[in-house]
C-alpha positions in Angstrom: -21.9 8.2 -13.7 -23.9 10.6 -11.8 -21.9 13.1 -9.8 -23.0 11.6 -6.5 -21.4 8.1 -7.8 -18.5 9.8 -8.2 -18.0 10.7 -4.6 -17.7 7.5 -3.2 -14.8 6.0 -5.8 -12.7 9.1 -5.0 -13.5 8.7 -1.5 -12.4 5.4 -1.7 -9.1 6.0 -3.2 -8.4 9.0 -1.2 -9.0 6.7 2.3 -5.5 5.6 1.7 -4.5 8.8 3.8 -6.7 8.4 6.9 -8.9 4.7 6.6 -7.5 2.5 4.2 -8.9 -0.7 4.5 -12.1 0.3 6.1 -13.4 3.2 3.7 -13.1 0.3 0.4 -14.8 -2.3 2.5 -17.7 0.0 3.5 -18.3 1.4 0.0 -18.2 -2.1 -1.6 -20.7 -3.3 0.5 -22.9 -0.5 0.9 -23.0 0.4 -2.7 -25.0 -1.6 -5.3 -23.5 0.1 -8.2 -21.1 -2.5 -10.1 -18.7 0.6 -11.6 -18.6 1.8 -7.8 -17.9 -1.8 -6.7 -15.0 -2.1 -8.9 -13.1 1.1 -8.0 -13.9 0.1 -4.1 -12.0 -3.3 -4.7 -9.3 -1.5 -6.7 -8.8 1.0 -4.1 -8.5 -1.6 -1.2 -6.0 -3.7 -3.6 -3.4 -0.7 -3.8 -4.3 0.3 0.0 -3.4 -3.4 0.9 0.0 -3.1 -1.6 2.1 -0.8 1.1 1.1 -3.2 3.6 2.0 -6.5 2.1 6.0 -4.8 1.2 5.8 -3.7 4.8 5.5 -7.0 5.5 8.4 -8.3 3.6 9.9 -5.7 4.5 9.8 -6.8 8.2 11.0 -10.3 7.1 13.7 -9.3 5.4 14.8 -7.3 8.2 14.1 -9.9 10.8 15.7 -12.7 8.8 18.9 -10.6 7.6 19.7 -9.9 11.4 19.2 -13.4 12.4 21.7 -14.8 9.4 24.4 -11.9 10.0 24.2 -13.0 13.9 24.0 -16.8 13.5 26.6 -17.3 10.4 28.9 -14.8 10.5 29.0 -13.2 14.2 32.6 -11.7 13.3 31.5 -10.0 10.0 30.6 -6.4 9.7 27.3 -5.0 10.0 27.7 -3.1 6.1 26.2 -6.0 4.3 23.1 -5.9 6.8 22.6 -2.1 6.4 23.0 -2.3 3.0 20.1 -5.2 2.7 18.1 -3.0 5.2 18.4 0.6 3.5 18.0 -1.1 0.1 14.8 -2.7 1.4 13.6 0.4 3.2 14.3 2.3 -0.1 11.8 -0.2 -2.1 9.1 0.3 0.3 9.3 3.9 0.5 9.3 3.8 -3.6 6.2 1.3 -3.9 4.5 3.0 -0.9 4.6 6.7 -2.6 3.8 5.2 -6.2 0.9 4.2 -4.5 -0.3 7.1 -2.8 0.4 9.1 -6.3 -1.7 6.4 -8.1 -4.9 6.9 -5.7 -4.5 10.3 -6.1 -4.4 10.1 -9.6 -7.2 7.7 -9.8 -9.6 9.9 -7.4 -9.2 12.8 -10.1 -10.1 10.8 -13.0 -13.2 9.3 -11.4 -14.2 13.1 -10.4 -13.7 14.1 -13.6 
């Protein structure tokens, strides 16, 4: 890859910090190079993973709060809090791993 062609894929990966979905899509549709398009798709998918996990986390939060209110109105909230914290911890770990992965990929592309 030429030097200018290394910047677009790296920019796609690092856009997780400022425009996660927009930059990889723009790079994908603007570029004609197959390698750049491949990196843009990988960056877009990696940016979607925390979003999907966030939706799953939100659904778990809503369903667990509804189920404890409906099925066990006298139960204490410890189980709900544990489910919430475990879900949130998984979300944070996945998000952190994705951010680190994007930084590593950007550095690998630049080299």
